[in-house]
N, C-alpha and C positions, 0 to 999 in steps of 0.2 A: 395773147387773146385767142388766137387760132387753136393753140393746144387746149384751152379751157373749153372752147366750143366743141372740139373733137371729143373731149372727156364727156361732156354732157350728152352728146349724141350716142356715144357707146352706152352710157348709163340708160338712156331712154330706150334703146334697143334691148338691153338686158331686161329692163323691167317689163317692156312689152312681150318678150318671150315668157317671163314669169307669169304674167297675167294670163296669157293664153294657155298655159299649162294648168293654172288654177281653174279656168272656166271648163277645161276638159275634164278635170277631176270633179267639178260640181255636176256635170252631166252624167258621169258614172255614178255618183252618190245618189242622184235623183233616181236613176234606174233601180238601184239597189233599194231605196226606200219604197218605190212603187211595188217591187216584188214582195217586200215584207208586208205592205199594206194588203196586197192580194192574198197572201197567206193567212193574215189575221181575219180577213173576211171569210175565208174558207173554214177557219177554226170556229168562228162565230156561228155561221150557218150549220156547221156539223153539230155543235152543241145544241142549237135550237131543234134540230132533227132528233137528236138523241133524247132530249126532254119530251118531244112530242111522241116518239116511239114509246117511251117509258109510260106516259100518260095513257096512251091507247092500250098498250099491252097490260098494264097493271089495273087500270081503272075500267077499262072497257070503253069502246067508242061512244056509247050513248052517254055514260056518265062524264067522260072527258068533254063532250059537247055541252052538257048541262053546266058544268064548271066554267066554261068559257062565257055562257050567257048569264 
């Protein structure tokens, strides 16, 4: 009985260590996802800026404003 209890305690400790490692990896993954989201937002606003610049440069400022209204 004592040996079975010792074996269970060792397994619980091992599982505890594995779970701790996984939670550490989740934090790293969340940081990477946040960086990706920031990069995607930068790409989106760069695209909007490029479209805006094209509209102003090709159509002229007054025509661009008339299109928006």
